[in-house]
N, C-alpha and C positions, 0 to 999 in steps of 0.2 A: 539583776545581772545584765550587763551590756551584751548585745549580740556580738559574737566573735567570728561568725562566718562558718562556711562549710568545712574548712580545714579543722576547726575546733571540734565539730561534730564527728568528723572522720577519726580524729585522734581519740576522742572520748569512746567511740565505738570499738576501736582497736584495743584500747586499754581495758575496757569492760570485758572483751573477749579473753584477754590475757588473764585477768583475775578470776573469771568464772571458769576457766579451764576449757580445754578442747572438748567439743561435743561431736561425736561421730556416730552415725548410724549407717549400717550397711544397707539400709532399706531405701536408698535414694532420697530425694527431696520430696516435698509436697507442693511443688510448683507445677504449673501446667506446661512443663517444658516439652513433653511428648517423647522424651528419651527414656525408653524402658527396655530392659532385657529380663523379662520374667523368668526365662529358663535359667539364666545365670544366677538369679536369686534362689531358685529351687536347688540348683547345684551347690550353692554356698550353704544352704540349710542342710543338705545331705552331708556335706563335709563337717558341719557342726555336729550332726547326729553321729557321724563316725567317731568324732572326738569324744562325744558322750559315751559311746559304747566302749572305746578303748579305756577311758577313765574308769568306767564301771568295772571292767575286767581287772585293771591294775589296783583298784581299791580293794577288791576281793583278795587279790594276792598279797596285799600289804596288811590286811586286817589281822590283828593279833600279834603283829611284830611290835616289839617294845623299844627297839633301839632308836636313837634320836633321828638318824637318817631316814629310816622307814617311816617314822611318825611325820617327819617333815614332808616326805614325798606323798604320804597319804593325804595330808592337808592340802597340798598343792593340787593333787588330782581331784579332790572333792571341789575345790574352788574352780578348777577348769571345767568340770562337769556342770556345775551351776552356771558358769558364764556362757558356755556354748548352748545350753538349753535355753537360757534367757535370750540369747541372740535369735534363736528360732522364734520364740514368742514375739519378740520385737519386730522381726521381719514380717511375720504374718499380720500383726496388728498395724504397724506403721506403714507397710507397703501394700500388701495384698488386700487387707480388709478396708483400708482407706482409699485405695486407688484402683484396684483391679477387679474386685468383686462388687458388682453393681446390682441394685434392686431391679433394674430394667432387663437384666439377663433372664432368658427363659428358664434356665436351670439355677436360678439364684439360690433357692432353698438348698439344693444339693451342694452347691459350691460352699455355701455358708457352713453347712454341716461338716464338710470335709476339711475346711480351713480351721474350724473350731476343734476338730479332732486332733489336728496338729498341736494346737495350743495345749489341749488336755494331755496329750502324749508327752509333750515337753515338760509339763508340770509334774507328771508322774515319774518321768526319768530323773527329775531333780530330787524327788522325794524318796526314791528307792535306790538301793544298791544292787538290784537284780538286773542282769543284762537283758532280760526279756523286755523290760520297759524301754531300754535304749533301742532295741530292735523294733519295737512297736512304733517308736518315734520315726525311725527311718522308713518304715512301711507307710505310715500316715503321710509323710512328705512325698514319697514316691507316688502315692495316689493322686497327687496334684499335677503330675506330669501330663496327664490327659488334657489339662487346661493350658499348660505352658510348655508345649513341645519345643525342642531345639529349633531355632530359626536357621534354615539352610539358605544362605545368601547365594 
């Protein structure tokens, strides 16, 4: 095939992106841009955890109802609970563990354990319909605030 130039490659890249679908991760990029807001990501995870808790409460309220609307809402809340717990897992893995937790840190092992605890809590919240797992998720996320305090400019 004959070389068609930079414009062809640009068009090909755009088309590939259109057909592959949008890909968004709330966990920033993995480029060395130096633009980080760790506390904002922790706050976003706390918001996800609050959604997991609300979903868990509403799932319990809808359990046993057999009308179509209740069943529809039940499924939607289960899907939302799964989605928001998964977002937490992805943020910990894609952002914090790949970019912010470093083996050179003096308290590396402690940080690793606490970040892993968030992943486990999110997995548990996905697997259970008991609100205590959602609350454990929030608590494990709050335990990270010591490492990522709000930046007061």
